[in-house]
N, C-alpha and C positions, 0 to 999 in steps of 0.2 A: 130217324135215320133216313138215309138217301133212298128215295123211291122214284122209279120211272114206270109209268103206266101208259102203254100203247093202246090205241084204238083206231078204228077205221078199216080194218081188214074185212075181207069178204070174198064173194064170188063175183067175178067180172068177166065179160067176154073179151076175146082178143080184139085189140084196137081200142078198148075202153080205157077209162081213167079212174083213178082212185086217189084219195088223199088220206094219208096216215097222220096221226097226231100222237105226241108223247108229252105227257104232263110230268114235270119234275117237281119234287118236293123234298124238304129236308136239307136243302143247300141253296146257296145264292146262285140261281140259275144263270144269270147274265155273266158270271165270272168264268164259265166253263165252256170249253170246246165240246161239241156234241157230234155224235155220229149215228148213222143207220147201218146196220148189218142185216144180212139175210142168210138163211140156211135151209138147204134141202136135205132130208134124211139121207145119210150115207155120204154126204159131201161136206167139205170144210165150210166153216162160216166165212162169208165173204163181206168185205167192206163195200158198202154201196155208195155212201156219200158222207161227207163231214162238213161242218161249218164252224168257223171260229167264233170268238166272242163278239163284242158289239160291232166290230168292223164288218163282220159277215162274210169273210172270205170262204169260198167253197171249193171242194174237190169231189170228183165223181169217178166211179169205176168206168172203164171204157165201155162196158156192156150196157150202161144206162145213160151215158153222156148224151145230151140232147133230148132225152125223153123224161128224165126225172129232175126235179128241182127240190133242193133242201132249203129250208128257211126256218126262221125262229121268230117268236114274239116274246121278247124278254119280259114285257109287262105282264104277260099271262103265264110265264114259266113253261112255255110250250114250244116244242120242236115239231116241224112238219116235214112230210115228204110227199110232194105232188108227183104222181106217177101217171104218165100219159103214154098212149100208144102201146099198151101192155101186150105182151106175148106170153104163150105158155111157159117159156123159159124164165119168166119172172115169178112163177109160182114158188112160194117159199114162206117160211115163217120170218117175219121182219122184226128186228129187235132194235130198240132204242138203247144207246150206250153212251156213258160218260167215260172217256178214256182215262181221266184222272180217277184212279181207283184200281181197276175199272169197275163200274157199276152197270148192270144190265137190267132192262125190263124183262118181263116174262114172255113177250112176243105177241104178235098178232098175225094170223094166217091170211095170206093173200093167195087165192086160187084163180088162175086165168084159164078159162076153158069155155068152149062152145057147147 
């Protein structure tokens, strides 16, 4: 079955950087649009970034534009989110998502705090 497994979350100081990874299995990874979402308890889940199939077109939430970069390595069935210049407002559980389904990973926690 379809599985999405995130990794790379953790505690980072404001201004720091972190790279999240998501490994997909159970489907032909290169054929699917992929996205990152994030959620803070008590708030709605927010679309952070999306990337198309092999052409690699990307979109970003205004709150992360210029700081985050979504990318993919189809040969490794892996989605990435490079997060730079992090702020406490970026603290959330980050989820890998395949819109066709949709299918969700279990999430990885990112905490930005001094």
